[in-house]
KOLBA-708710 format. One line per 3 residues: number of its first residue (from 1); for each residue y, x, z of C-alpha. Coordinates in Angstrom, 3 decimals. Layout:
BEGIN
NUM = Y/X/Z | ...
# end
This chain:
BEGIN
1 = 68.101/139.150/129.358 | 71.208/137.303/127.707 | 72.849/140.584/126.514
4 = 69.598/141.556/124.474 | 69.235/140.134/121.062 | 66.641/137.509/120.382
7 = 63.635/138.251/118.028 | 63.936/136.708/114.510 | 61.690/133.722/113.798
10 = 58.243/134.819/112.976 | 55.880/131.924/111.120 | 52.489/133.919/111.883
13 = 50.195/135.700/109.588 | 50.414/138.913/107.906 | 53.918/140.040/108.306
16 = 56.067/140.377/104.784 | 57.880/143.616/103.969 | 60.995/141.690/105.036
19 = 59.727/140.482/108.162 | 58.699/144.058/109.114 | 62.125/145.252/108.313
22 = 63.701/142.708/110.485 | 61.292/143.687/113.192 | 62.127/147.182/112.992
25 = 65.992/146.411/113.334 | 65.068/144.166/116.103 | 63.235/146.721/118.251
28 = 66.127/149.269/117.650 | 68.586/146.642/118.879 | 66.487/145.877/121.962
31 = 65.736/149.486/122.646 | 69.637/150.161/122.459 | 70.612/147.409/124.554
34 = 67.981/148.420/127.312 | 69.086/152.070/127.150 | 72.541/150.820/127.803
37 = 71.785/148.359/130.526 | 69.020/150.582/132.381 | 69.472/154.130/131.345
40 = 66.749/156.282/129.534 | 64.554/157.141/132.572 | 64.133/153.512/133.618
43 = 63.405/152.249/130.093 | 59.786/152.050/129.140 | 58.160/151.276/125.807
46 = 56.218/148.735/127.451 | 59.450/147.187/128.747 | 60.965/147.417/125.169
49 = 58.024/145.811/123.597 | 57.958/142.880/126.179 | 61.767/142.125/125.591
52 = 61.589/142.444/121.842 | 58.641/140.047/121.801 | 56.390/142.310/119.844
55 = 52.955/143.550/120.765 | 52.769/147.070/122.278 | 50.281/148.075/119.377
58 = 52.934/146.972/116.973 | 55.629/148.983/118.659 | 53.313/152.241/119.011
61 = 52.684/151.963/115.198 | 56.289/152.685/114.628 | 56.999/154.948/117.510
64 = 54.216/157.113/119.112 | 56.663/157.653/122.197 | 59.967/156.843/123.905
67 = 61.289/160.039/122.554 | 60.625/159.043/119.121 | 62.166/155.599/119.559
70 = 65.293/157.325/121.108 | 65.511/159.615/118.026 | 65.581/156.509/116.006
73 = 68.360/154.903/117.971 | 70.503/158.100/117.543 | 69.668/158.092/113.845
76 = 70.635/154.404/113.379 | 73.983/155.336/115.271 | 74.383/158.160/112.986
79 = 73.748/156.375/109.863 | 76.361/153.615/110.523 | 78.907/156.375/111.205
82 = 78.155/158.456/108.086 | 77.978/155.387/105.919 | 81.517/154.295/107.278
85 = 82.860/157.912/106.610 | 81.254/157.995/103.269 | 82.805/154.635/101.974
88 = 86.173/155.609/103.090 | 86.044/159.139/101.236 | 84.636/157.458/98.158
91 = 87.263/154.794/97.820 | 90.288/156.623/98.854 | 92.749/158.435/96.724
94 = 94.608/159.846/99.392 | 92.727/162.654/101.415 | 95.131/162.552/104.364
97 = 95.088/158.832/104.659 | 91.290/158.672/104.198 | 91.197/161.684/106.930
100 = 93.244/159.437/109.350 | 91.175/156.250/108.663 | 87.958/158.110/109.523
103 = 89.320/159.635/112.465 | 90.560/156.619/113.881 | 87.131/154.838/113.250
106 = 85.300/157.458/114.876 | 87.510/157.305/117.921 | 86.588/153.708/118.207
109 = 82.864/154.234/117.327 | 82.511/157.212/120.041 | 83.750/154.862/122.714
112 = 81.331/151.983/122.150 | 78.978/151.454/124.946 | 75.944/151.960/122.573
115 = 77.318/155.240/121.239 | 78.430/156.461/124.601 | 75.257/155.698/126.305
118 = 73.286/157.531/123.623 | 75.645/160.486/123.855 | 75.243/160.577/127.802
121 = 71.432/160.429/127.247 | 71.440/163.382/125.038 | 73.708/165.326/127.324
124 = 71.706/164.496/130.319 | 68.160/164.509/129.063 | 68.497/166.210/125.657
127 = 66.384/169.159/126.909 | 63.534/166.881/127.691 | 63.462/165.173/124.035
130 = 62.072/167.774/121.830 | 64.543/168.752/118.711 | 66.904/165.822/119.532
133 = 69.923/168.113/119.600 | 69.023/169.974/116.553 | 68.171/166.772/114.517
136 = 71.533/165.197/115.616 | 73.476/168.405/114.587 | 71.826/168.622/111.401
139 = 71.461/165.033/110.315 | 74.632/163.356/111.890 | 77.268/166.187/113.077
142 = 77.321/168.634/110.381 | 77.358/166.029/107.663 | 80.244/164.065/109.314
145 = 82.207/167.309/109.589 | 81.533/168.200/106.031 | 83.068/164.754/104.973
148 = 86.198/165.450/107.025 | 86.526/169.140/105.817 | 86.152/168.086/102.042
151 = 89.208/165.693/102.740 | 91.057/168.428/104.334 | 90.296/170.778/101.525
154 = 91.645/168.113/99.176 | 94.739/167.804/101.034 | 95.331/171.583/101.248
157 = 94.408/171.983/97.246 | 97.196/169.408/96.811 | 99.763/171.440/98.758
160 = 100.132/168.742/101.283 | 98.854/170.981/104.345 | 98.047/174.521/105.516
163 = 94.382/175.088/105.853 | 92.352/177.983/104.858 | 89.129/177.529/107.291
166 = 88.644/173.582/106.569 | 85.732/173.458/108.888 | 87.863/175.078/111.729
169 = 90.716/172.794/110.899 | 88.527/169.683/111.054 | 86.859/170.633/114.475
172 = 90.557/171.090/115.974 | 91.497/167.671/114.885 | 88.386/165.855/116.244
175 = 88.997/167.812/119.658 | 92.658/166.671/119.555 | 91.999/163.035/119.117
178 = 88.684/162.687/120.890 | 88.345/165.283/123.622 | 90.244/163.346/126.418
181 = 89.300/159.973/125.561 | 85.590/160.825/125.476 | 85.713/162.640/128.805
184 = 87.916/160.085/130.452 | 85.503/157.332/129.336 | 82.251/159.205/130.231
187 = 83.857/159.655/133.827 | 84.220/155.895/134.022 | 88.196/155.979/134.180
190 = 88.186/153.851/131.029 | 92.091/154.240/130.361 | 91.617/153.668/126.743
193 = 89.278/150.678/126.730 | 92.381/148.489/125.780 | 92.493/148.993/121.724
196 = 96.505/149.065/121.943 | 96.381/151.850/124.275 | 93.679/153.506/122.347
199 = 95.800/153.162/119.119 | 98.896/154.536/120.599 | 96.860/157.697/121.756
202 = 95.393/158.271/118.398 | 98.862/157.764/116.581 | 100.320/160.379/119.021
205 = 97.233/162.817/118.436 | 97.578/162.383/114.746 | 101.418/163.048/114.577
208 = 100.766/166.206/116.560 | 98.195/167.262/114.334 | 100.396/166.576/111.342
211 = 103.337/168.322/112.817 | 101.446/171.625/113.050 | 99.781/171.611/109.529
214 = 102.137/169.638/107.153 | 103.911/171.388/104.450 | 107.299/170.308/104.709
217 = 109.201/169.552/101.384 | 112.186/171.651/100.633
# end
C-alpha cells in the first residue's frame, strides 16, 4: 500500500529502546493510515501487523485489542494538538493573537483526513469502545478548552474583551469557526478543502467573534 509508511530499518537481534520507540511510532502510523483507508470495522490487528511488518506477538504485546490500538491513535492525535497549543501559549505575549493562532491551527488540524476519520469512528463506534469518549474528553478536549480559556481570561483581565464565563466564551468561539466546516467536510461536501477558502472563512468567523466581544477604545 503506497500510502502506508514503510517500516524503519531493523538490523535483527534484540531491539534497542530507540528501535522499539520507532516501531511504536510506525505501528501507530500504519494503524492510522489503515483506519483512514478501510474504516474501523474492516481493519484488524492482523492486517495492521502484516502491513507494519511486525509479528502479531509484538503487536499484541503493545495492544491487547483493536480498541486499545485505536485509543492510542486518538491519544497520539490529541498529543499533537495539545503540544501545538501549549507551545503557542508559552511563547506568546498577546493572548488574543495566541487564541487566534491556536484556533486557526485547530481548524486545519480537525479537517486533516487522519483527525476526521478518528472523529468519525468515535461518533459511529464510540459506544462499542469502552471509555473512549470519556478518555477523549478528559485527556484532550478539556485540556484544550482550558488552554484557550486561560488566554481568553488573560485578554479579559487586560481589559481587551468582555468575558466573565471564559469556558463558555471559548466554546462559543470554537463553535463559530469549526461548526460548519466540520459538518460540511464530514458530509463529504469538502467546500473548505482549499486552504485559501478555509483561511477566508476563519478570518470572517474571527472578525465576527471579535465584533461581539472586543472592548472599543473611547
